[in-house]
N, C-alpha and C positions, 0 to 999 in steps of 0.2 A: 741703688735706689736713693741714696742720700748724697750723691757726689756733687751736684752742681755748685753748692756753696763751699764745699770742703776742699775741692781741688785747688782753688785759688789760695786757700790758706796753707795747705800742705805743700804744694809744689812751687807756687810763685811768691809765697810769704807776703801776701798783701790781703787786706780785708776784702771779703766777698761783697759784691754789690747787693743792693736790696733785691734786684731781679734774680740774682743767683740764689739767694737765701729763700725767696718766695717760691721759686721754681723747685728747689730741693724739698721745701716743706710741703708744697702741693703734691709733688710726686710721692713723697713719703706717706701722706694721708691717703691718697688713692690706692697705692699698692698695699699698705697696711690694712685698709678697709677690705680690699679684695681678698687678701689672705685670710683675714678673720671671717669673711663670709664663706669662703670655700671650705674652711675647716669644719664648720658645723651646718652646712646647708641642709635644710629640711627639718631642723630641730627648732624647738621653742627658744633656745638660747642663742640663736644666730646673731641677733642684734646686740646682745651683751658682748659676744666675742668680737664683733666688729668695733664696738666702742672701745673695748679694752685694747685691741690691736692698734687702733688709731692713736689712743692716748700713749701707749707704749712706744709707738713709732715716733711720735712728736717728742716725747721725753728723750729718747735715744738720739734723735737728730740734734736737739738743743744741747744735750750733754756733750756730744762729740764736737759740735761747732764751738761751744764755749771752751772746751779743753784745748782745742787746736789754737784758738785765738789767744788763750792765756799762755800756752807754752811757746808757740811760734812767733808771736808778735810782741814780746815784752820790751824789746829794744825801742820800737816805735812809740810805745806808751811812755817810756822813760824820757825819750827825747822831747816829747811834747810837753812834759811837765817842767823840765829844766832846759832852757835854751843855752847852748854852749857860748861862752864869751871868748871871742878870738883876741889874742894879744895884738896890740897895734903894730902895724908894719913899720919897720925901721927903714929910714931912707939911707941909701949908700953914700 
């Protein structure tokens, strides 16, 4: 359910595109809402459960994405902060 943005981080070690993150977030919202609806269909609390499921799904998606980006991509962040200085090439 939350794979589109996370696959590129976990397996390819690159930042997910905005489209991947948006797709994963949209899919998470839809599936979480459906699961919250199915859980208590026919009761007065159905919309509360839908809202709680959507909020929980979005928090879970954001937490996993942030964790993967923080764990798997620290090298790229460090390289951007300090550019390596190459020694001058000596002529033979």
